[in-house]
N, C-alpha and C positions, 0 to 999 in steps of 0.2 A: 879557169876560175881564179879570181884573186882572193886574198885573205878576207876582205870585207864581205864579199859575196858568200863565202863559206860560213862565216860567222852569222850572217843574216839568216841563211837557211837553217843553221843549227838552232838559232833562237826560235824560229818559227816552228820547228819540229818539236821543240821541248816545251812549248806552252801547254799548260794543262795541269792536272792534279799530280802532285808529287806523291808517290807511293809511300815513301817513308813518313811523310807528314800525315797521311791518312792512317797509317798504322799507329803512330804516336797518339793521334786524336782518339782512335778507337780504344787504345789501352787506357787513356786518361778518362774516357767516358765510363768504361767498365769499372775502373777503380773508384770513381766518384759515386757511381750507383751503389757499389758494395759498401762504401763508407757511409753513405746516407742511410742505407738499410740497416747497417750495424748500429748507427746512432739511434734510429727509431726503435730497434730491439732493446737497446740499453735503456732508453727513456720509458718504454712500455714496461720493462722488467722493474725499473725503479718505481714506476707508478703502481704496479701491482704490489710491490713490497711495502710501500708507504701508505697505500689505501686499499680499500676493499674493491673498489670499482676499477674496471678495465677501461683505459682511456683510448677510445678509437679515433679521437681527433688527431693524434700524433700520426697515425697511418694516413689519414686524409691529407695532411700537410705534405707528406713526402710523395705520395702517389697521385696527388690531385692536380 
């Protein structure tokens, strides 16, 4: 086998999903979900503090 044939086979074997990329995307998704939930909690707490009514529309925007 020559160099070009080996490289071509290697490229064919390595096509697919990169495990490191999947791990990074999963961590990013979890972080963004937690950040969004925290932002909703802060907004809901501020809404309770400044008014008597509990604003459920904030939760609908995040989870909807």
